[in-house]
C-alpha positions in Angstrom: 32.1 -114.1 79.0 32.1 -110.4 78.1 30.5 -109.1 75.0 32.9 -107.9 72.3 33.3 -104.2 72.0 31.2 -102.3 69.5 33.1 -101.5 66.3 34.1 -97.9 65.9 32.1 -96.0 63.4 33.9 -95.5 60.0 35.3 -92.1 59.1 32.6 -89.7 58.2 30.0 -91.7 60.1 30.5 -90.3 63.5 27.3 -89.7 65.6 25.9 -86.3 65.1 26.8 -84.9 68.5 30.4 -86.2 68.2 31.4 -84.6 65.0 34.0 -81.8 65.1 31.7 -79.1 63.6 28.6 -79.9 65.7 29.1 -76.9 68.0 29.6 -74.6 65.0 26.4 -75.6 63.3 24.3 -75.7 66.5 25.3 -72.1 67.3 24.8 -70.9 63.8 21.5 -72.7 63.2 19.9 -71.8 66.5 20.9 -68.2 66.3 19.7 -67.7 62.7 16.4 -69.4 63.4 15.8 -67.3 66.5 16.6 -64.1 64.6 14.2 -65.1 61.8 11.5 -66.1 64.2 11.9 -62.8 66.0 11.6 -60.8 62.8 8.4 -62.5 61.9 6.9 -62.1 65.4 7.9 -58.5 65.7 6.0 -57.9 62.5 3.0 -59.6 63.9 3.1 -58.2 67.4 3.8 -54.6 66.4 1.5 -54.2 63.4 -1.4 -52.7 65.4 0.6 -50.2 67.4 2.8 -49.4 64.3 -0.4 -48.6 62.3 -1.9 -46.5 65.0 1.3 -44.4 65.4 2.5 -44.0 61.8 -0.3 -45.2 59.5 1.7 -48.2 58.4 1.9 -51.7 59.9 5.5 -52.1 58.8 7.2 -49.1 60.5 8.5 -50.9 63.5 9.5 -54.1 61.8 11.4 -52.1 59.2 13.6 -50.8 61.9 14.2 -54.3 63.2 14.9 -55.5 59.7 17.5 -52.7 59.4 19.2 -54.0 62.6 19.1 -57.6 61.4 20.6 -56.5 58.0 23.4 -54.8 59.9 23.8 -57.6 62.4 24.3 -60.5 60.1 27.5 -59.2 58.5 28.7 -58.4 62.0 28.0 -62.0 63.0 30.0 -63.3 60.0 33.0 -61.0 60.8 32.9 -62.0 64.4 33.0 -65.7 63.5 36.2 -65.1 61.6 38.1 -63.0 64.2 41.1 -64.7 66.0 41.0 -65.0 69.8 43.7 -62.3 70.2 41.2 -59.7 69.0 38.6 -60.7 71.6 41.3 -60.6 74.3 42.3 -57.1 73.3 38.9 -55.6 72.7 37.5 -56.3 76.1 39.4 -53.5 77.8 38.4 -50.6 75.5 34.9 -51.9 75.3 34.6 -51.9 79.1 35.9 -48.3 79.2 33.3 -47.2 76.5 30.5 -49.1 78.3 31.3 -47.3 81.7 31.5 -43.9 80.0 28.1 -44.4 78.2 26.5 -45.7 81.3 27.6 -42.5 83.0 26.3 -40.4 80.2 22.9 -41.9 80.4 22.6 -40.5 83.9 23.8 -37.0 82.8 20.9 -34.5 82.7 19.8 -33.8 79.2 21.6 -36.8 77.7 19.6 -39.8 78.9 16.1 -40.5 77.5 13.4 -41.4 79.9 10.7 -44.0 79.0 8.1 -45.1 81.6 10.2 -43.8 84.5 13.5 -45.4 83.5 16.4 -43.5 81.9 18.2 -46.3 80.0 18.7 -44.8 76.5 20.7 -42.2 74.6 19.1 -40.6 71.6 21.4 -40.4 68.6 19.0 -38.9 66.0 17.2 -41.8 64.3 18.5 -44.5 66.6 18.3 -45.0 70.3 21.2 -46.7 72.1 21.0 -48.6 75.4 24.5 -48.8 76.9 23.7 -51.5 79.4 23.5 -54.1 76.5 27.1 -53.8 75.3 28.2 -53.7 78.9 27.3 -57.4 79.2 29.6 -58.3 76.4 32.3 -56.0 77.7 32.2 -57.6 81.2 32.3 -61.1 79.8 35.4 -60.4 77.6 37.2 -58.3 80.1 36.6 -60.7 83.0 37.7 -63.7 80.9 41.0 -62.1 79.9 41.6 -60.8 83.4 41.4 -64.3 84.9 43.5 -65.8 82.0 46.3 -63.4 82.8 46.1 -64.0 86.5 45.8 -67.8 86.2 48.8 -68.5 88.5 47.5 -66.2 91.2 43.9 -67.3 91.4 44.6 -69.4 94.5 44.5 -66.2 96.5 41.2 -64.6 97.3 42.3 -61.1 96.7 43.3 -61.9 93.1 39.9 -63.5 92.6 38.1 -60.5 93.8 40.3 -57.6 92.7 39.7 -55.8 90.3 36.8 -57.9 89.1 34.4 -57.2 92.0 35.0 -53.5 92.3 34.5 -52.9 88.5 31.4 -55.1 88.5 30.0 -53.1 91.4 30.7 -49.9 89.6 28.8 -51.1 86.5 26.0 -52.5 88.6 25.6 -49.3 90.5 25.4 -47.3 87.2 22.8 -49.7 85.8 20.7 -49.6 89.0 20.6 -45.8 88.8 18.7 -46.0 85.6 17.0 -48.3 87.1 17.3 -51.7 85.4 17.0 -54.7 87.8 16.9 -57.3 85.0 20.2 -56.2 83.4 21.7 -56.1 86.9 20.8 -59.7 87.4 22.3 -60.7 84.0 25.6 -58.9 84.8 25.8 -60.7 88.1 25.2 -64.0 86.3 28.2 -63.3 84.1 30.5 -62.6 87.0 29.3 -65.7 88.9 29.8 -67.9 85.9 33.4 -66.6 85.6 34.1 -67.4 89.2 32.5 -70.8 88.9 34.7 -71.8 85.9 37.9 -70.7 87.5 37.1 -72.9 90.5 36.4 -70.3 93.2 36.1 -71.8 96.7 32.7 -72.8 97.7 32.8 -70.4 100.7 33.7 -67.5 98.5 31.1 -68.4 95.9 28.5 -68.8 98.6 29.4 -65.5 100.2 29.1 -63.6 96.8 25.8 -65.4 96.0 24.4 -64.4 99.4 25.5 -60.8 98.9 23.8 -60.7 95.5 20.6 -61.9 97.0 20.8 -59.5 99.9 21.5 -56.6 97.5 18.5 -57.6 95.3 16.2 -57.7 98.3 17.4 -54.3 99.4 16.9 -52.7 96.0 13.4 -54.2 95.8 12.5 -52.9 99.2 13.9 -49.4 98.4 11.6 -48.7 95.4 7.8 -48.9 95.8 7.2 -49.9 92.2 9.6 -52.9 92.6 7.7 -54.0 95.7 4.5 -53.7 93.8 5.9 -55.9 91.1 6.8 -58.5 93.7 3.4 -58.5 95.3 1.8 -58.6 91.8 4.0 -61.5 90.9 2.9 -63.5 93.9 -0.8 -62.9 93.2 -1.4 -61.0 89.9 -5.2 -61.6 90.0 -5.5 -59.8 93.3 -5.2 -56.5 91.4 -5.6 -57.4 87.7 -6.2 -53.8 86.6 -3.2 -52.1 88.2 -0.1 -53.9 89.6 -1.0 -57.3 88.1 -2.3 -56.0 84.8 0.6 -56.9 82.5 1.1 -60.3 84.2 -2.6 -61.2 83.8 -2.7 -60.1 80.2 0.4 -62.2 79.4 -1.2 -65.3 81.0 -4.4 -64.7 79.0 -2.3 -64.6 75.8 -0.6 -67.9 76.7 -3.9 -69.5 77.7 -5.6 -68.4 74.4 -3.0 -70.1 72.3 -3.7 -73.7 73.2 -1.6 -76.4 71.5 -1.2 -74.8 68.1 -2.2 -71.2 68.6 -4.8 -68.9 67.0 -2.7 -68.4 63.9 0.1 -66.2 62.8 -1.0 -62.5 63.0 -4.4 -63.4 64.7 -3.4 -62.3 68.2 -6.0 -60.4 70.2 -3.8 -59.3 73.0 -1.7 -57.1 70.6 -4.7 -54.8 70.2 -3.5 -52.6 73.0 -4.4 -55.1 75.7 -0.9 -56.4 76.4 1.8 -53.8 77.1 5.3 -54.2 75.5 3.9 -56.9 73.3 6.8 -56.8 70.8 9.6 -56.2 73.3 9.6 -57.7 76.8 6.4 -59.8 76.3 6.9 -61.1 72.8 7.0 -64.6 74.2 3.4 -64.2 75.2 2.4 -63.3 71.6 4.4 -66.4 70.4 2.4 -68.6 72.8 -0.9 -67.0 71.6 -0.3 -67.2 67.9 1.8 -70.4 67.6 0.6 -72.2 70.7 2.5 -74.5 73.0 4.3 -75.9 70.0 5.7 -72.5 69.2 6.9 -71.8 72.7 8.6 -75.3 72.9 10.4 -74.5 69.6 11.8 -71.3 71.2 12.9 -73.3 74.3 14.5 -76.0 72.2 16.4 -73.4 70.2 17.8 -71.7 73.4 18.6 -75.2 74.8 20.6 -76.0 71.6 22.4 -72.7 71.8 23.2 -73.3 75.5 24.4 -76.9 74.9 26.7 -75.7 72.1 28.1 -73.0 74.2 28.9 -75.3 77.1 30.3 -77.9 74.6 32.7 -75.3 73.3 33.8 -74.3 76.8 34.4 -78.0 77.7 36.3 -79.0 74.5 38.6 -76.0 74.2 42.1 -76.1 75.7 42.5 -72.3 75.8 41.5 -70.8 79.2 40.3 -67.6 77.6 38.0 -69.4 75.2 36.7 -71.5 78.1 35.9 -68.5 80.3 34.5 -66.3 77.6 32.3 -69.1 76.2 30.9 -69.9 79.6 30.2 -66.3 80.4 28.4 -65.6 77.1 26.4 -68.8 77.5 25.4 -67.8 81.0 24.4 -64.3 79.8 22.2 -65.6 76.9 20.6 -68.4 78.8 20.1 -66.4 82.0 18.5 -63.5 80.1 16.2 -65.9 78.3 15.2 -67.6 81.5 14.5 -64.3 83.3 12.4 -63.1 80.4 10.4 -66.3 79.9 10.0 -66.8 83.6 8.4 -63.4 84.0 6.0 -64.0 81.1 4.8 -67.4 82.5 4.5 -66.1 86.0 7.5 -67.9 87.6 9.6 -64.7 88.2 8.9 -61.1 88.8 8.7 -58.8 85.8 12.1 -57.1 85.2 11.6 -55.5 81.8 14.4 -57.5 80.0 14.1 -58.5 76.3 14.2 -62.0 74.9 17.6 -62.4 73.2 17.5 -62.2 69.3 13.7 -62.3 69.4 12.5 -59.1 71.0 12.6 -55.8 69.2 15.7 -53.6 69.7 19.0 -53.1 67.9 21.0 -52.2 71.0 20.4 -55.7 72.3 20.6 -57.5 69.0 24.0 -56.3 67.8 26.0 -57.2 71.0 24.2 -60.5 71.1 25.2 -61.4 67.5 28.8 -60.4 68.2 28.7 -62.8 71.2 27.2 -65.6 69.0 29.8 -64.9 66.3 32.5 -65.2 69.0 31.1 -68.6 70.0 31.3 -69.7 66.3 34.9 -68.5 66.1 35.7 -70.6 69.1 33.9 -73.6 67.6 36.0 -73.3 64.5 39.1 -73.8 66.7 37.8 -77.1 68.3 39.8 -80.3 67.8 39.2 -81.6 64.3 37.1 -78.6 63.3 39.8 -76.9 61.2 40.5 -80.2 59.3 36.8 -80.7 58.7 36.5 -77.1 57.3 39.5 -77.6 55.1 38.2 -80.9 53.8 34.9 -79.3 52.6 36.8 -77.1 50.1 35.8 -73.6 49.1 32.2 -72.7 49.7 29.7 -71.6 47.0 30.5 -68.0 47.5 34.2 -68.5 47.0 33.6 -70.7 44.0 31.4 -68.0 42.5 34.0 -65.4 43.1 36.6 -67.8 41.5 34.7 -67.5 38.2 35.1 -63.7 38.3 38.8 -63.6 39.1 41.1 -62.5 36.2 43.0 -65.3 34.5 46.8 -65.1 34.7 49.2 -64.9 31.8 48.7 -67.8 29.3 51.9 -69.9 28.8 52.6 -70.9 25.2 52.1 -74.6 24.6 54.3 -76.6 22.1 52.2 -77.7 19.1 51.5 -81.4 19.1 52.3 -83.7 16.2 49.4 -84.2 13.8 47.7 -87.5 14.1 48.9 -90.1 11.5 52.2 -88.4 10.8 55.1 -90.7 11.5 58.0 -89.7 13.7 61.2 -88.7 11.9 63.3 -90.1 14.7 64.7 -93.6 13.9 63.4 -96.4 16.1 65.2 -99.5 17.4 63.9 -103.0 17.4 62.2 -104.2 20.6 64.7 -105.1 23.3 67.6 -103.2 21.7 68.7 -99.9 23.2 69.5 -97.1 20.9 73.2 -96.7 20.3 73.2 -93.1 21.4 71.7 -94.0 24.8 74.3 -96.8 25.2 77.1 -94.5 24.4 76.1 -91.7 26.9 77.5 -93.1 30.2 80.9 -92.0 31.5 83.1 -89.9 29.1 86.3 -91.5 30.4 86.9 -95.1 31.1 90.2 -96.1 32.8 91.7 -92.7 31.9 90.9 -93.2 28.2 88.6 -90.8 26.5 85.5 -92.4 24.9 84.2 -90.6 21.9 80.6 -89.4 22.1 78.1 -90.0 19.3 77.7 -87.3 16.7 74.7 -85.1 16.9 71.8 -85.7 14.5 70.8 -82.9 12.2 68.3 -82.6 9.5 69.6 -82.4 5.9 66.6 -82.1 3.7 63.1 -83.5 3.9 63.0 -87.0 5.3 66.8 -87.6 5.4 69.1 -88.1 8.4 72.6 -86.7 8.1 74.1 -88.0 11.3 75.3 -91.6 11.1 76.5 -94.0 13.7 80.1 -93.2 14.8 82.4 -95.9 13.8 
């Protein structure tokens, strides 16, 4: 005898991961907590270098706070944009990204830091064009495959023009050079091909070509080969090629379970290079311990789960492709950064999304997160759940400030205790006037109507019953 089926949960009592707005709140909550944690850790990790350069421990974190203050409204606006805006904006954004990547390589325009020309100086701010290129490639590729949905059974429509444009962007990025961003761009393209169901042979050939290209680029540059050898055995040369990797491992090992305390890092005292950018995860491990690093991993896992959930639940092919590409971008970049810090991958010089210092990386990332929130609001049942909540606190507050419309006059009510002047009928007896109102003619003969009642003095009734 089979057991009876479990009763369905009552409305409003669905399991947490089955509720319509689960994806929305997972994306919002994880992103906001990562940004907040990043702001605190940038303050802690950059305080020593900031003080030595400007005499104030808050100079660097003030710049990051400015980018956060600009990025949060951008996040909110992106979460309210319709899908048509994202489909349209991918094309001009791709053109702008390619032009900016070309300008970086133009003599006198690009700014060189530590042998890499990746930035354009615009007065008080410094822009890295390769960061918005990730978002541009994800949006443009998703709309391209959506428009060619009926032709994707042919290899040439799968590869053209996606692969040539990707190779152009990758070539410009590698000229900077920036191997980490190149890997992330290739992850975006591979995720798009995976979602549209590219044949296994084609997918394998592209993956093999990516690996061969990476090996070739590493072999062509001596410093990349030194990074690879330093990654395999950083303690073989702890003062040169393996210096940054060794100092990062020292920071993680010093943290223990719960860390040495917020702001008490020793490695930030000019021992660990790039302590508030590429290696901020090492400072998190030192000051907050293993618990802090696990919190960061859980937040990225929640963001990745929500992104994949959005891609799986949506019925719109563009939303599915764009959500998968953005999720692959954010998770792939986080894994490359964390893998380099813990010694599982070579050092590529790529920031930790929403945590590391840098506005050029933060703003496109928050736009991508806002896009995921916009897609989550379109999930089945999400719109009804949002409507059932009613206006939020901000809208209710604004409602108090709205001007009141014209006031309609209200008829005065009869004072309490004052008897009605209209004659009443005994219970069960209809008034004569009401009985005489039906049809004005009966069998062709006119039926007289009751006379109107008028007032003739105080308390008297002039109109009598018609005889």
